[in-house]
C-alpha positions as MATLAB code, in Angstrom:
seq = 'LSAEARIGVEKRYLKARNDFVRLEGTARLLADGFGASEIPIIFLKGFPLASRVYASPAHRPMGDLDLAVPHARFHDATAVLTSLGFTDARPPSEHNRATAGLSTHAFAFRHEARQVNLDLHYNILNCSLWESADDGFWAAAEPLDQPGFGASLTLAPEHHLFHACLHGYSRSLLQLSIRWMLDAHFILIRTGDDFRWPLVEAEAKRHRCGPLLAATLGYLAENLRCPVPADVLSRLTAQDMPQFDRAFFRQTAELNEAAGFRRRIAIAWNACQRQAGHRFATPLPFIAQMARRWGVASPSQLAAEALRHLHEPAFMRRKRQLSSPGRR';
ca = [
     -27.687   -4.889   14.123;
     -30.234   -7.548   13.384;
     -29.876  -10.821   15.243;
     -28.597  -12.546   12.102;
     -26.005   -9.853   11.392;
     -24.886   -9.769   15.028;
     -24.305  -13.523   15.044;
     -22.238  -13.224   11.865;
     -20.084  -10.445   13.331;
     -19.568  -12.382   16.569;
     -18.447  -15.450   14.629;
     -15.918  -13.424   12.647;
     -14.679  -11.794   15.857;
     -14.161  -15.173   17.537;
     -12.387  -16.539   14.468;
     -10.040  -13.530   14.343;
      -9.307  -13.955   18.066;
      -8.551  -17.666   17.677;
      -6.373  -16.990   14.615;
      -4.371  -14.433   16.585;
      -3.752  -16.881   19.439;
      -2.554  -19.512   16.957;
      -0.308  -17.066   15.102;
       1.053  -15.621   18.341;
       2.240  -19.069   19.419;
       4.077  -19.518   16.118;
       5.518  -16.004   16.379;
       7.042  -16.902   19.761;
       8.516  -20.041   18.186;
      10.108  -17.830   15.520;
      11.402  -15.346   18.088;
      13.099  -18.165   20.007;
      14.574  -19.761   16.891;
      15.979  -16.571   15.399;
      17.119  -15.358   18.797;
      19.132  -18.551   19.328;
      20.810  -17.959   15.954;
      21.369  -14.261   16.731;
      19.493  -13.158   13.594;
      17.673   -9.814   14.020;
      14.015   -9.947   12.966;
      11.307   -7.347   12.393;
       7.662   -8.394   12.652;
       5.624   -6.555    9.998;
       2.020   -5.637    9.312;
      -0.831   -7.572   10.929;
       0.653   -9.302   13.974;
       2.379   -6.318   15.645;
      -0.442   -3.944   14.684;
      -3.112   -6.255   16.108;
      -1.359   -6.360   19.468;
      -0.116   -2.745   19.621;
      -2.642   -0.352   18.062;
      -6.045   -2.063   18.108;
      -8.213   -2.250   21.239;
      -8.357   -6.027   20.776;
      -6.273   -8.276   18.491;
      -9.575   -9.769   17.342;
     -10.394   -6.437   15.662;
      -7.582   -7.005   13.140;
      -8.104  -10.218   11.103;
      -4.970  -11.691    9.515;
      -4.060  -14.864    7.716;
      -0.282  -15.126    8.043;
       2.886  -13.730    9.587;
       5.349  -11.342    7.947;
       8.965  -11.275    9.022;
      11.958   -9.268    7.769;
      15.624  -10.116    8.265;
      18.821   -8.297    7.194;
      19.970   -9.050    3.651;
      23.220  -10.566    4.874;
      21.357  -13.100    7.059;
      18.613  -14.066    4.608;
      20.020  -17.492    3.713;
      20.711  -18.199    7.393;
      17.093  -17.267    8.102;
      15.760  -19.809    5.603;
      17.834  -22.483    7.360;
      16.304  -21.487   10.714;
      12.807  -21.734    9.245;
      13.569  -25.226    7.951;
      14.803  -26.283   11.381;
      11.556  -24.992   12.902;
       9.401  -27.074   10.553;
       8.636  -24.567    7.777;
       8.822  -25.557    4.112;
       8.988  -23.567    0.883;
       5.417  -22.718   -0.132;
       6.025  -21.048   -3.480;
       3.904  -22.462   -6.300;
       5.740  -24.376   -9.038;
       6.789  -22.280  -12.041;
       8.002  -22.980  -15.559;
      10.253  -19.930  -15.330;
      13.367  -19.394  -13.238;
      12.741  -19.000   -9.544;
      12.321  -15.485   -8.207;
      15.494  -13.724   -7.080;
      15.532  -11.820   -3.784;
      16.228   -8.134   -4.277;
      15.756   -8.335   -8.046;
      12.349   -9.796   -8.793;
      10.728  -10.300   -5.391;
      10.750   -8.820   -1.916;
       9.560  -11.879    0.055;
       9.293  -15.660   -0.065;
       6.403  -17.779    1.166;
       6.817  -20.567    3.729;
       4.313  -22.811    5.503;
       4.289  -24.784    8.747;
       1.881  -27.586    7.927;
       1.509  -28.940   11.454;
       0.622  -25.487   12.793;
      -1.351  -24.524    9.670;
       0.532  -21.213    9.514;
       1.800  -19.328    6.457;
       4.734  -16.952    6.669;
       6.301  -14.419    4.314;
      10.041  -13.999    4.862;
      10.971  -10.532    3.625;
      14.283   -9.795    1.956;
      12.986   -6.262    1.391;
      10.223   -4.737    3.460;
       8.440   -3.088    0.509;
       7.549   -4.804   -2.739;
       8.124   -1.539   -4.612;
      11.640   -0.791   -3.319;
      14.114   -3.608   -3.894;
      17.441   -1.792   -4.006;
      20.148   -2.703   -1.519;
      19.802    0.226    0.919;
      16.023    0.647    0.639;
      15.351   -0.676    4.166;
      18.113    1.198    6.015;
      15.716    3.751    7.489;
      13.306    1.064    8.687;
      16.022   -0.877   10.488;
      17.569    2.264   12.008;
      14.263    3.303   13.633;
      12.912   -0.183   14.482;
      11.552   -0.638   18.003;
      11.428   -3.614   20.389;
       8.241   -5.609   19.955;
       8.072   -5.427   23.740;
       5.844   -8.426   24.373;
       6.465  -11.263   26.843;
       8.278  -14.180   25.265;
       9.644  -12.320   22.243;
      13.150  -11.529   23.441;
      14.928   -9.020   21.207;
      12.364   -9.173   18.389;
      11.675   -5.853   16.674;
       8.847   -4.164   14.827;
       8.633   -1.020   12.736;
       8.345    2.422   14.286;
       4.733    3.722   14.157;
       5.685    6.156   11.389;
       7.099    3.333    9.289;
       4.091    1.123    9.998;
       1.944    3.927    8.561;
       4.272    4.292    5.562;
       4.192    0.530    4.971;
       0.395    0.369    5.257;
      -0.087    3.127    2.676;
       2.484    1.765    0.203;
       1.157   -1.768    0.608;
      -2.479   -0.757    0.382;
      -2.611    1.775   -2.449;
      -2.946   -0.912   -5.131;
      -5.893   -3.163   -5.778;
      -5.716   -6.498   -3.955;
      -7.580   -9.700   -4.734;
      -6.714  -11.133   -1.328;
      -8.000   -8.576    1.157;
     -10.374   -5.648    1.465;
      -8.923   -2.178    0.925;
     -10.505   -1.061    4.179;
      -7.899   -3.071    6.103;
      -4.921   -0.817    5.324;
      -7.106    2.238    5.908;
      -8.016    1.073    9.386;
      -4.396    0.141   10.117;
      -3.277    3.670    9.212;
      -6.136    5.263   11.156;
      -5.464    3.388   14.384;
      -1.692    3.910   14.129;
      -2.304    7.658   14.063;
      -4.933    7.588   16.803;
      -2.837    5.404   19.135;
       0.405    7.386   18.615;
      -1.265   10.778   18.920;
       0.942   13.841   19.373;
       4.083   11.685   19.521;
       3.758   10.824   15.836;
       6.858   12.034   13.946;
       5.742   13.385   10.576;
       9.293   14.436    9.570;
      10.256   10.738    9.655;
       7.448    9.928    7.213;
       8.488   12.770    4.911;
      12.120   11.641    4.971;
      11.143    8.067    4.122;
       8.901    9.255    1.289;
      11.804   11.225   -0.163;
      14.119    8.217    0.151;
      11.635    5.998   -1.688;
      10.630    8.680   -4.221;
       6.897    8.349   -3.536;
       5.860   11.602   -1.819;
       2.907   12.434   -4.139;
       1.606    8.861   -3.912;
       1.800    8.940   -0.113;
       0.055   12.328   -0.113;
      -2.780   10.831   -2.170;
      -3.293    7.929    0.251;
      -3.042   10.078    3.376;
      -5.252   12.754    1.837;
      -7.904   10.135    1.145;
      -7.741    8.981    4.776;
      -7.941   12.538    6.087;
     -11.002   13.275    3.954;
     -12.911   10.020    4.368;
     -11.865    8.685    7.791;
     -10.999   12.028    9.381;
      -7.489   10.814   10.100;
      -5.374   13.501   11.807;
      -3.054   14.265    8.881;
      -1.718   17.870    8.896;
      -2.447   19.815    5.708;
       1.109   21.173    5.561;
       2.468   17.598    5.571;
       0.257   16.746    2.594;
       1.490   19.851    0.778;
       5.151   18.998    1.337;
       4.663   15.368    0.304;
       2.838   16.447   -2.858;
       5.726   18.778   -3.726;
       8.394   16.074   -3.411;
      10.147   14.997   -6.580;
       8.763   11.821   -8.155;
      10.285   10.809  -11.504;
       7.963    9.849  -14.331;
       9.143    6.220  -14.333;
       8.205    5.956  -10.640;
       4.765    7.431  -11.335;
       4.277    4.997  -14.223;
       5.404    2.031  -12.113;
       2.965    2.767   -9.290;
       0.095    3.524  -11.673;
       0.637    0.332  -13.676;
       1.017   -1.936  -10.656;
      -2.144   -0.446   -9.115;
      -4.047   -1.405  -12.253;
      -2.432   -4.844  -12.623;
      -4.645   -7.902  -12.544;
      -4.523  -11.491  -13.703;
      -5.853  -10.510  -17.122;
      -2.913   -8.222  -17.995;
      -1.478   -8.856  -21.450;
       2.143   -9.024  -22.517;
       2.467   -5.314  -23.314;
       1.293   -4.364  -19.839;
       3.682   -6.842  -18.229;
       6.703   -5.662  -20.227;
       5.854   -2.008  -19.469;
       5.746   -2.793  -15.748;
       9.066   -4.650  -15.969;
      10.635   -1.694  -17.836;
       9.539    0.841  -15.226;
      10.348   -1.516  -12.333;
      13.920   -1.834  -13.602;
      14.230    1.947  -13.911;
      12.846    2.335  -10.390;
      15.335   -0.123   -8.924;
      18.206    1.521  -10.824;
      17.023    4.972   -9.718;
      17.295    6.637  -13.119;
      15.709    6.711  -16.575;
      17.096    4.350  -19.215;
      18.257    6.093  -22.386;
      18.711    2.756  -24.190;
      17.373   -0.792  -23.670;
      20.812   -2.101  -22.627;
      20.465   -1.493  -18.838;
      17.011   -3.096  -18.969;
      18.377   -6.149  -20.765;
      21.256   -6.441  -18.303;
      18.934   -6.222  -15.301;
      16.515   -8.769  -16.733;
      19.452  -11.123  -17.375;
      20.445  -10.811  -13.710;
      16.831  -11.314  -12.655;
      16.528  -14.501  -14.714;
      19.997  -15.749  -13.746;
      21.324  -16.108  -17.302;
      24.950  -15.672  -18.368;
      24.927  -15.686  -22.168;
      22.961  -14.067  -25.029;
      21.545  -17.440  -26.091;
      20.283  -18.172  -22.569;
      18.781  -14.675  -22.391;
      16.964  -15.200  -25.703;
      15.622  -18.564  -24.583;
      14.414  -17.187  -21.251;
      12.796  -14.188  -22.976;
      10.863  -16.535  -25.253;
       9.640  -18.460  -22.222;
       8.400  -15.253  -20.604;
       6.851  -14.033  -23.849;
       4.444  -16.957  -23.735;
       1.454  -15.781  -21.761;
       0.412  -18.249  -19.042;
      -2.831  -19.996  -19.957;
      -4.730  -18.784  -16.892;
      -3.795  -15.163  -17.672;
      -4.847  -15.548  -21.307;
      -8.239  -16.940  -20.269;
      -8.724  -14.131  -17.743;
      -7.864  -11.492  -20.337;
     -10.202  -12.991  -22.911;
     -13.070  -13.224  -20.440;
     -12.571   -9.603  -19.364;
     -12.429   -8.178  -22.910;
     -15.424   -5.945  -23.871;
     -16.539   -8.345  -26.593;
     -17.099  -11.139  -24.075;
     -19.182   -9.163  -21.573;
];
């Protein structure tokens, strides 16, 4: 590298290392607080991967912590976070607040004094919000096995890989796509021959996403030479994946801030079918699920809430207009 490039890389490395030290201290605070309340926790994504699969935590930049708790203890968990100095960090909204398990998989919190953001997960995946979706993850979870973290858990390597692929397949405005690719690569390299592919295949079948997972893993095998067996890719590709699941994943991968109302309603329609696990023959199940999502109890309230959601937010309208072919 040139001297200028080397200095830039070294600065980013030092920043990532300092960020990890800061986040690790907050993670220990969380482990103590949840341990005292006897609430099981699973550390997700960046923090456990940085300390378990990378040669140095500084090789895996991250900006926040991700934590999952059992559904039955979610409200208790929010109380623990409050006692530890965290506050609700969700942006204000004109619409009803998001509902765990119906319209969102995680809620944002922030510890201002520590300058740390945290996502508290009700569901581990943003694409699988049904009640039993996380059963396999919890059943195979492993001890974090780091000093000062007590009984804290993290995902099994196979589920970390599954999570990385399902989280990374779509376009993100917040992080480079290369991050999930490197996560998956180093998980496979570090686990080696002990990696349990049947566990990945079983999870893909449970979440009805085998062909999608085959596409992500096939890309990694071809472009990063990740050790993904060809027969695993063939079996994943052959798994059943209903059309509404395919449409949901395709539409969410293409979603951006400029999406119009038709795109948003199509995503909501397929998301509701995905959570229900079957195709809707009539609009009635969709209407019922949207009513639950918005927390309404009467037809008049449902109509009023629908009108509020029909109105496209100003920032989305501006984005869509700026991105239209006539404005380029």
